[in-house]
C-alpha positions in Angstrom: 103.0 279.1 -19.9 105.7 281.5 -19.7 104.2 285.8 -19.0 104.6 286.7 -22.3 106.4 290.4 -22.6 104.5 293.5 -23.7 105.2 294.6 -27.5 103.9 297.5 -28.9 105.3 296.9 -32.2 105.9 293.6 -32.6 109.3 292.8 -30.8 112.8 294.1 -31.3 116.1 293.5 -29.8 116.0 294.3 -26.1 118.3 297.2 -25.7 117.1 299.9 -23.5 118.1 303.1 -21.5 117.6 301.7 -17.6 120.5 300.5 -15.6 118.2 299.4 -13.2 115.0 299.2 -11.5 114.2 300.4 -7.3 110.3 299.5 -6.7 108.7 300.2 -3.8 104.5 299.9 -4.3 102.0 299.5 -1.3 99.4 297.4 -2.3 95.3 298.4 -0.7 93.9 295.3 -0.9 90.1 296.5 -0.8 90.5 299.6 -3.2 91.8 297.1 -5.4 94.3 299.6 -5.6 98.8 300.5 -6.8 100.4 303.2 -5.5 104.6 303.6 -5.4 107.5 304.6 -6.8 110.0 303.1 -9.6 113.7 304.6 -9.1 114.4 304.1 -12.1 118.9 304.5 -12.5 119.6 304.9 -16.3 122.8 303.8 -18.5 125.1 306.7 -19.3 124.2 308.3 -22.5 120.6 307.5 -22.3 118.8 310.9 -24.4 115.0 309.5 -24.5 113.1 307.4 -22.2 110.1 305.6 -23.3 108.4 303.3 -20.5 104.9 301.3 -21.3 101.8 301.5 -19.0 98.7 299.7 -19.3 95.9 301.7 -19.4 94.5 301.4 -15.9 97.9 302.9 -14.2 98.6 306.1 -14.3 103.1 308.2 -13.8 101.6 310.6 -11.4 105.2 312.6 -11.6 109.5 311.9 -12.9 112.1 314.0 -10.5 115.2 314.0 -10.4 117.1 315.3 -7.1 113.5 315.9 -6.1 113.0 317.9 -9.3 110.4 317.5 -11.1 110.9 316.4 -15.1 108.7 317.4 -17.9 107.4 313.8 -20.2 105.0 313.2 -22.3 102.0 310.9 -22.8 100.9 309.1 -25.5 97.7 306.5 -26.1 99.7 303.7 -27.8 97.6 303.1 -30.8 96.0 298.9 -30.9 96.8 298.6 -27.1 95.1 299.2 -23.7 98.7 300.9 -22.4 100.0 303.9 -22.7 103.4 305.5 -23.5 105.0 307.2 -21.6 108.5 309.7 -22.8 111.4 311.3 -21.3 113.7 313.7 -22.7 116.8 312.9 -19.9 120.4 313.4 -20.5 122.0 310.5 -18.6 125.4 310.6 -17.0 126.9 308.5 -14.6 124.3 307.1 -11.6 121.3 309.1 -13.0 118.5 308.4 -11.2 115.0 309.2 -12.1 112.1 309.0 -9.7 108.9 307.6 -11.3 105.8 308.0 -9.2 102.7 305.7 -10.2 99.2 304.3 -9.1 96.6 302.2 -10.6 93.4 300.5 -10.6 92.7 296.8 -10.7 90.4 294.4 -11.7 88.3 291.9 -8.9 88.5 288.3 -8.7 85.8 287.8 -9.5 85.9 290.0 -12.4 88.9 287.8 -13.4 86.9 284.9 -13.6 85.0 286.0 -16.0 87.2 286.7 -18.4 89.7 283.5 -18.2 88.3 281.2 -21.0 88.4 277.9 -20.3 89.0 277.4 -24.5 92.4 279.0 -23.2 93.2 280.3 -19.5 94.7 283.4 -20.1 94.8 287.1 -18.5 96.2 290.4 -19.9 95.8 292.3 -17.3 96.4 292.0 -13.4 94.3 291.4 -10.4 93.7 292.4 -6.9 90.7 291.1 -4.7 91.1 289.6 -0.8 92.0 285.9 -2.4 95.4 287.3 -3.4 97.2 289.6 -6.2 97.8 288.7 -9.4 100.7 291.2 -11.3 102.6 289.8 -14.1 105.3 292.4 -15.9 103.6 292.0 -18.8 100.3 293.7 -17.6 102.2 296.9 -17.2 101.7 297.2 -14.2 104.3 299.7 -13.2 105.8 301.6 -15.6 108.9 300.2 -17.9 110.5 299.6 -21.4 109.3 297.0 -24.2 112.4 295.8 -24.8 114.8 296.1 -21.8 116.3 293.7 -19.8 117.8 295.3 -16.0 117.7 293.5 -12.7 115.5 295.5 -10.2 114.2 295.2 -6.0 111.8 295.3 -5.1 110.0 296.5 -1.7 106.4 296.0 -1.5 103.7 296.3 1.4 100.8 294.2 1.8 97.6 294.2 4.5 99.7 291.6 7.8 98.6 288.0 7.2 99.8 287.9 3.4 103.4 286.9 2.0 104.4 287.7 -2.0 106.7 286.0 -3.9 108.8 288.2 -7.2 111.9 286.9 -8.8 114.9 286.7 -7.6 115.9 286.4 -3.3 113.8 287.5 -0.4 116.4 289.7 1.1 113.9 291.4 4.1 110.7 290.9 5.7 109.1 293.3 8.4 106.6 295.0 9.8 106.0 298.6 9.1 102.9 300.2 10.7 100.9 297.0 10.7 102.1 295.7 7.7 104.2 293.1 6.1 106.8 294.8 3.7 108.8 292.4 2.1 112.1 293.3 -0.4 112.7 290.6 -3.3 116.7 291.9 -5.0 117.8 289.7 -8.4 121.5 290.6 -9.4 120.5 289.1 -12.7 118.8 291.0 -15.7 115.0 291.0 -16.1 112.3 291.3 -18.7 110.2 292.5 -16.0 108.9 292.4 -12.1 106.0 289.5 -11.5 104.0 290.5 -8.2 102.2 287.9 -6.5 100.8 287.5 -3.1 98.3 286.1 -1.0 97.7 284.2 2.8 100.8 281.5 2.5 102.0 278.5 3.8 105.1 279.0 3.2 107.9 275.9 3.3 111.0 275.2 2.1 114.2 273.5 2.0 118.3 273.6 0.1 119.2 272.0 -2.4 123.0 272.1 -3.8 122.6 275.8 -3.9 119.5 276.6 -4.8 116.7 277.6 -2.1 113.1 274.8 -3.1 110.3 277.2 -2.2 106.2 276.1 -1.9 103.5 278.9 -1.6 100.4 277.2 -0.6 97.1 278.5 0.5 97.3 276.0 3.1 100.2 274.4 5.0 100.1 270.1 3.6 103.6 268.9 4.2 103.1 265.6 1.8 102.5 267.7 -1.0 105.1 270.2 -0.6 107.5 267.0 -0.4 106.4 266.0 -3.6 106.9 269.1 -5.3 110.4 269.3 -4.0 111.6 266.5 -4.4 109.9 266.4 -8.4 111.7 270.1 -8.5 115.1 268.3 -8.0 114.2 265.7 -10.2 113.4 268.2 -12.8 116.4 270.8 -11.4 119.2 268.0 -11.9 117.3 266.6 -15.2 117.7 270.4 -17.3 121.4 271.0 -16.0 122.5 267.8 -17.5 120.4 268.7 -20.9 121.4 272.0 -21.4 123.1 273.8 -18.9 123.5 275.3 -14.8 120.5 276.3 -13.7 120.0 280.3 -14.0 118.9 281.5 -10.4 119.4 281.4 -7.0 115.0 279.9 -5.8 112.4 278.0 -7.0 109.2 278.2 -6.2 105.7 276.7 -6.6 103.3 279.1 -5.9 99.3 278.4 -5.5 97.4 280.6 -7.3 93.7 281.5 -6.8 93.3 281.8 -10.3 92.9 278.9 -12.7 95.8 279.4 -15.3 100.0 278.7 -14.9 102.4 280.9 -15.6 106.2 280.4 -15.4 108.0 282.7 -14.1 112.3 283.7 -13.5 112.9 281.6 -10.5 109.2 280.7 -10.0 105.8 278.9 -11.5 102.5 279.7 -11.1 99.2 276.8 -10.2 96.0 277.1 -10.1 94.6 275.2 -7.5 91.9 273.7 -9.2 95.2 271.7 -10.7 98.3 272.2 -8.7 97.0 269.0 -6.2 95.9 267.3 -9.2 97.6 264.0 -9.1 99.5 263.7 -12.3 101.0 267.2 -11.8 104.0 266.9 -10.3 105.0 264.1 -13.1 103.8 267.1 -16.4 103.3 270.5 -16.1 106.1 271.2 -13.3 108.3 270.4 -15.1 107.4 272.2 -18.0 107.0 274.9 -16.4 110.4 274.7 -14.4 112.7 274.3 -18.4 110.9 278.2 -18.8 113.5 278.9 -16.5 115.8 278.2 -19.1 113.6 278.9 -22.5 111.8 281.8 -21.8 112.6 283.5 -18.2 116.8 283.0 -19.3 116.9 283.1 -22.6 114.3 285.4 -22.9 111.8 286.8 -26.0 112.7 288.5 -29.0 109.6 288.4 -30.5 110.4 290.2 -33.4 110.2 287.1 -36.0 107.8 285.0 -33.7 107.3 283.3 -29.9 109.8 279.9 -29.9 109.6 280.2 -26.3 106.4 276.8 -26.1 108.0 275.4 -28.9 111.6 274.5 -27.5 109.4 274.2 -24.0 107.3 272.1 -25.0 110.0 269.7 -26.8 112.5 269.5 -23.5 109.4 269.0 -21.6 106.2 267.6 -22.5 107.8 265.6 -25.5 110.8 264.6 -23.5 108.6 263.2 -20.9 106.9 260.6 -23.0 110.4 260.1 -25.3 111.1 258.9 -21.3 108.0 256.1 -21.0 108.6 254.4 -24.8 107.8 254.6 -28.9 104.6 254.2 -29.2 104.4 256.8 -26.1 107.0 259.4 -28.0 104.3 258.8 -31.7 101.0 259.0 -30.0 102.0 262.6 -28.8 103.3 263.2 -32.1 99.9 261.5 -33.5 98.1 264.0 -31.1 99.7 267.3 -31.9 98.5 267.1 -35.7 95.2 266.5 -35.2 95.1 269.2 -32.6 96.7 270.9 -35.4 94.1 269.6 -37.9 90.9 270.4 -35.3 92.3 273.7 -34.6 93.7 275.4 -37.1 93.8 273.8 -40.3 92.8 276.9 -41.9 94.4 279.3 -39.8 97.1 281.8 -42.0 98.8 282.5 -38.6 102.7 281.7 -39.0 105.2 280.0 -36.3 106.7 283.8 -37.2 103.4 285.1 -36.6 102.5 283.3 -33.2 103.4 285.7 -30.2 100.9 284.0 -27.3 98.5 281.4 -27.2 95.3 283.6 -26.5 92.7 281.3 -29.0 92.8 277.8 -29.6 93.8 278.2 -33.2 97.3 280.8 -32.1 97.5 277.5 -29.4 97.6 274.6 -32.2 99.9 276.3 -34.2 102.8 277.6 -31.5 103.0 274.8 -29.1 102.0 271.8 -31.8 103.5 273.1 -35.2 106.5 274.3 -33.4 106.9 270.8 -31.2 106.7 269.7 -34.6 109.6 271.6 -36.7 111.2 270.6 -33.1 111.7 266.3 -33.4 111.9 267.1 -37.6 115.3 269.4 -36.9 116.3 266.8 -34.8 115.6 264.3 -37.3 117.4 266.5 -39.8 120.3 266.7 -37.6 120.9 263.5 -35.5 121.1 263.6 -31.8 124.4 264.8 -31.2 124.2 267.7 -32.9 120.9 268.8 -31.6 121.5 268.4 -28.2 125.4 270.1 -29.3 122.9 273.3 -30.9 120.5 273.8 -27.7 123.2 273.6 -25.4 124.7 276.6 -27.9 122.2 278.1 -27.5 121.3 278.3 -24.2 124.8 279.4 -23.4 124.9 281.7 -26.2 122.0 283.8 -25.3 121.5 282.8 -21.4 120.9 286.3 -19.5 119.9 288.8 -22.8 116.5 288.2 -25.7 116.8 286.0 -28.6 114.8 285.3 -31.7 114.5 282.2 -34.4 117.4 283.2 -36.3 119.5 283.1 -32.9 118.2 279.3 -32.7 118.9 279.4 -36.5 122.5 279.9 -36.1 123.1 278.4 -33.3 122.2 275.0 -35.2 123.9 275.8 -38.0 127.0 275.9 -35.8 126.5 272.5 -34.0 126.0 271.1 -37.7 128.1 272.7 -40.1 125.3 272.8 -42.0 123.5 275.5 -43.8 120.0 275.6 -42.1 118.1 278.7 -44.0 116.3 276.8 -45.6 114.7 274.3 -43.3 113.7 277.7 -40.9 112.2 279.5 -44.3 110.1 276.6 -45.2 108.6 276.5 -41.0 108.6 279.8 -39.7 107.4 281.6 -42.7 104.7 279.8 -44.3 101.2 279.1 -42.9 99.5 275.6 -42.9 101.9 272.9 -43.8 102.5 269.7 -46.4 99.5 268.2 -47.7 100.2 264.3 -49.2 98.9 262.4 -50.6 100.5 258.5 -52.8 99.2 257.8 -56.6 100.3 254.8 -58.9 102.1 253.0 -56.1 103.0 249.3 -57.7 104.9 246.1 -57.1 106.7 244.2 -60.5 109.5 241.7 -60.5 113.1 241.7 -62.3 115.1 239.0 -62.4 116.1 238.5 -58.2 114.8 241.2 -57.7 111.6 242.6 -56.3 109.8 246.1 -57.1 108.4 249.0 -55.7 107.1 252.2 -57.3 105.0 255.0 -56.4 104.7 258.4 -56.8 104.4 261.0 -53.9 102.2 263.9 -54.2 102.2 267.3 -52.5 99.2 269.8 -52.9 100.1 274.0 -53.5 103.6 274.7 -53.1 105.3 271.8 -52.5 108.1 271.4 -49.4 111.7 269.9 -49.3 111.1 266.9 -46.7 112.9 264.4 -45.7 110.6 261.1 -45.3 110.7 258.2 -43.6 109.0 254.6 -45.2 108.3 251.7 -43.8 107.4 249.0 -46.6 106.3 245.7 -45.6 107.8 242.1 -47.3 107.6 238.7 -47.4 110.5 238.5 -45.2 110.5 241.7 -43.0 110.0 244.6 -42.2 112.1 247.0 -44.4 112.7 250.7 -43.4 114.0 253.5 -46.3 114.2 257.2 -46.7 113.2 259.2 -49.1 113.8 263.4 -49.8 110.7 264.9 -51.5 111.2 268.7 -52.7 108.4 269.2 -55.9 104.9 268.7 -56.3 105.5 265.3 -58.0 108.2 262.5 -56.1 109.0 258.8 -58.3 110.6 257.1 -55.8 111.5 253.5 -56.6 112.9 250.8 -54.3 114.7 247.1 -55.1 113.8 245.2 -52.7 115.5 241.0 -51.7 111.6 240.4 -51.3 108.0 241.3 -52.9 106.4 243.8 -51.5 103.1 243.5 -49.6 102.2 246.7 -48.2 104.0 250.0 -47.5 103.6 253.2 -45.5 105.1 256.9 -46.3 106.1 258.0 -42.4 104.0 255.6 -40.1 105.2 257.0 -37.0 104.3 260.6 -37.9 108.1 262.2 -38.1 106.8 265.0 -39.8 104.9 267.7 -39.7 101.8 268.1 -42.1 98.2 268.9 -42.3 96.4 265.6 -41.9 94.0 264.3 -44.4 90.2 263.8 -43.1 89.7 260.0 -42.5 93.2 259.8 -40.7 91.4 262.2 -37.6 88.9 260.2 -35.6 85.9 262.6 -34.7 86.2 264.0 -31.3 84.8 266.9 -29.5 88.2 269.4 -30.3 86.5 269.2 -33.8 84.1 270.7 -32.9 85.7 272.5 -30.2 87.7 273.9 -33.2 85.3 274.9 -35.7 83.7 278.4 -35.6 81.3 277.4 -37.8 79.3 274.6 -35.9 76.0 275.5 -34.5 74.6 273.9 -31.1 71.0 272.9 -31.2 69.2 273.6 -28.0 66.0 271.4 -28.2 63.0 274.4 -27.6 59.7 272.4 -27.6 60.4 270.5 -24.3 61.1 270.9 -20.7 64.9 270.3 -21.1 65.5 272.8 -22.3 66.7 274.8 -19.5 68.6 271.9 -18.9 71.3 272.4 -21.4 71.0 276.3 -21.6 73.5 276.8 -19.1 75.9 274.5 -21.5 75.4 276.1 -24.8 76.5 279.6 -23.3 79.5 278.3 -21.7 80.5 277.0 -25.0 79.4 280.2 -26.9 81.1 282.1 -24.5 84.4 279.5 -24.7 85.0 278.9 -27.8 82.4 281.7 -30.3 79.9 278.9 -31.6 76.0 279.4 -33.1 73.7 278.9 -30.7 70.0 278.1 -32.7 66.7 276.0 -31.8 65.2 272.3 -33.3 61.8 274.5 -33.5 63.4 277.6 -36.2 62.7 276.4 -39.9 65.4 275.1 -41.7 67.5 273.9 -39.0 68.7 270.6 -40.4 69.8 272.4 -43.6 73.2 272.6 -40.9 74.1 269.0 -41.2 75.1 269.6 -45.1 77.8 272.5 -44.2 78.7 272.6 -40.2 78.8 270.8 -37.1 77.1 270.1 -35.1 76.0 269.9 -31.7 72.9 268.3 -30.6 72.0 269.2 -26.7 69.5 266.3 -25.6 68.9 263.5 -26.5 65.8 261.2 -27.7 62.7 262.8 -27.0 64.5 266.0 -25.2 65.7 266.8 -29.3 64.0 266.9 -32.0 66.9 266.9 -34.3 67.2 262.7 -32.9 65.1 262.1 -35.8 67.7 263.4 -38.5 70.7 262.5 -36.3 69.4 259.3 -33.8 70.8 257.3 -36.3 74.1 258.3 -36.7 74.5 258.0 -33.0 73.8 254.7 -33.0 75.8 253.2 -35.0 78.6 254.0 -31.9 76.2 253.8 -29.2 72.3 253.1 -27.8 70.7 255.2 -25.2 68.4 253.3 -23.3 66.1 254.3 -20.3 68.4 253.4 -18.2 71.8 252.4 -19.3 74.4 254.1 -22.2 76.1 251.1 -24.2 79.0 251.8 -25.9 81.5 249.8 -27.7 80.2 246.2 -26.2 79.5 247.7 -22.4 76.9 249.1 -20.7 77.4 252.1 -18.5 74.3 253.2 -15.8 72.4 256.2 -16.8 71.6 257.2 -13.8 73.3 261.1 -13.2 75.6 260.3 -16.1 76.4 262.9 -19.0 77.6 260.8 -22.6 79.5 262.9 -25.4 79.6 261.5 -28.6 81.0 262.7 -31.8 81.0 260.9 -34.9 81.8 261.7 -38.1 79.6 263.9 -40.4 78.5 262.1 -43.3 77.2 265.2 -45.8 80.1 266.9 -45.4 83.3 264.1 -43.9 85.2 267.3 -42.2 83.1 267.5 -39.6 81.1 266.4 -37.2 77.6 265.6 -35.5 78.0 265.9 -31.3 75.7 264.5 -29.1 75.4 265.9 -25.6 72.7 263.7 -23.5 72.9 264.6 -19.4 70.2 262.8 -17.3 70.1 265.3 -13.9 69.7 269.1 -14.2 71.8 271.7 -16.0 74.0 271.2 -12.7 75.0 268.2 -13.4 75.2 269.5 -17.1 77.1 272.6 -17.2 79.6 270.3 -14.7 80.5 267.8 -17.7 80.7 270.6 -20.5 83.3 272.3 -18.2 85.4 269.4 -18.1 85.0 268.0 -21.9 87.4 270.7 -23.3 89.9 268.2 -21.0 89.2 266.0 -23.1 88.3 267.1 -26.7 91.1 264.5 -28.3 88.1 261.6 -27.8 85.6 260.2 -29.6 83.2 260.1 -26.7 83.5 260.7 -23.2 80.9 260.1 -20.4 80.9 261.7 -17.5 79.7 258.9 -15.0 77.5 260.0 -11.4 80.3 258.8 -9.2 82.5 261.4 -10.8 84.9 259.0 -12.5 85.0 259.5 -16.6 85.3 256.6 -19.5 86.4 258.1 -23.0 87.8 256.3 -26.2 89.1 256.8 -29.6 87.1 255.3 -33.1 89.3 253.5 -35.8 90.9 255.7 -38.5 91.9 254.8 -42.0 96.1 255.7 -42.7 95.9 257.8 -45.4 99.3 257.1 -46.3 99.5 253.3 -46.1 99.2 251.3 -49.4 98.1 247.6 -49.3 98.8 245.7 -52.0 95.9 242.9 -52.9 96.9 239.5 -53.0 
């Protein structure tokens, strides 16, 4: 993800009064403090400068040519920040020296705050493990709507290396400390500072310096990341436009978070060595150097960056694997939206950052589907032209969804106001069904008739229809815009079946029966309830699991001994912690588990396969028969609380699965139960 800039009023067109920053700071690792000066050069004619700084920091003084300048400090409503206002009369090359300092939380405190549902931090962190000061945290005083070049001079304890935007122009030692200077000639929306005891490897490729900053030297891993970086730089250079910076660095983070900053990416130690990351997440973060870190976010009508990055990275990689992978990707996005955001009132114009699972499902999942529908509407050639035009027209400045619309209108020659109004301003999505399907024969022709029904306020939709006939497949397209649209096709042979949007090209709210019961259904429903075993000894094994899921997803906890606990089955998704002999709720729910799996003393058996039970954990989700939109999940652990807790931590990575089996050797088995295709109709006979 890209670090979203602070906006005290929901964003806006970027202008600002700062022409450049020269930041000079000292980082006190044991004291977890930063102190220094930002010398800002003002744009001529600036009469008032408004800067923002986090609550845990403060501006000490402001000087002009060595003389104090008065300034006002005020708390920003509903934000953990203060506004600093300075009245000035800026002429050519007017400079202000702004002294500031701040204290930051420890790495232990940061780990406690990181939710495993969405790995996101909104403040800086300093500890012996390293330094993480994102510009979005307002660690130094900055505008909320300005783009400016900067120089950053940082003093650190010896042994530490820093990373920031721009180029490393000097590295030296002063007074027994490491001092490094980073300089960016490009206008940026902030300065990020990362530091740790890094081993640095680098090489030059087509005029771009590629680096790895790892905690331990690893030549093989560095080569993997540098080789893949070259591929992505070439790919996006041809797809979008020239790479906008002189360096790209892959930087290891002590935090379990991932960010894309201008000219570098920050990846947690827990993921950077996973074998699939160079083929997936790395490309996503490199794409952010075009989207979000060269064309910056004007979020006045929503954050478009994650949607477009996901489309030109994650989705592109699946498309290159083949059509089946692309279809599976789109279906997963629709299912995840259903699980995490079906009841959300967040429209794309309201999406700012992925601080919750619901907002993430809107910004990423719905957003990527909007770009898919746009390409389907315009065609590959016009879409590609619009993409490149959007970048070339907005590189080095902030842009919004409005700029995206204008670029694609220019590329296609079409008025797209209706499209962007429909998909940006409205929360949720279309709900489709089929009525009145019939076929008849008139002479040599076969007539297929049906009605497409939209529940609620209708959308304008272009829908592909696949018709299976006696002589083969026939594809047709329809446009619907009303609550009821009657459709009739003349066919050369009799239709056996038909399906609307069989490859999931259109964003819509899936029906309950189209979504397999999954762990995501449970985790995405804030009304879900976890039932702990209370009467039996294994209770302590599952208590940490309940605590983790309660913290990360806000789920309610009860026990099998509570009066009326069985009533939750009639209204909620339920997680039963513990198997037969552990949790008495199994008397009521065990029959639903038995439809898919069996639990024996020495084995778990699922889908005709047997797995040793010793040291394993089974997580299985089945549809709640009392309310089909909900699920009943089972979490059965063989072993102690450490085994159970580790499985709970890992299961979010496989939340789209209907069942998981974490083996004792660390491996994982998984599967998805079959579902109904609700927009398919088959004729009998």
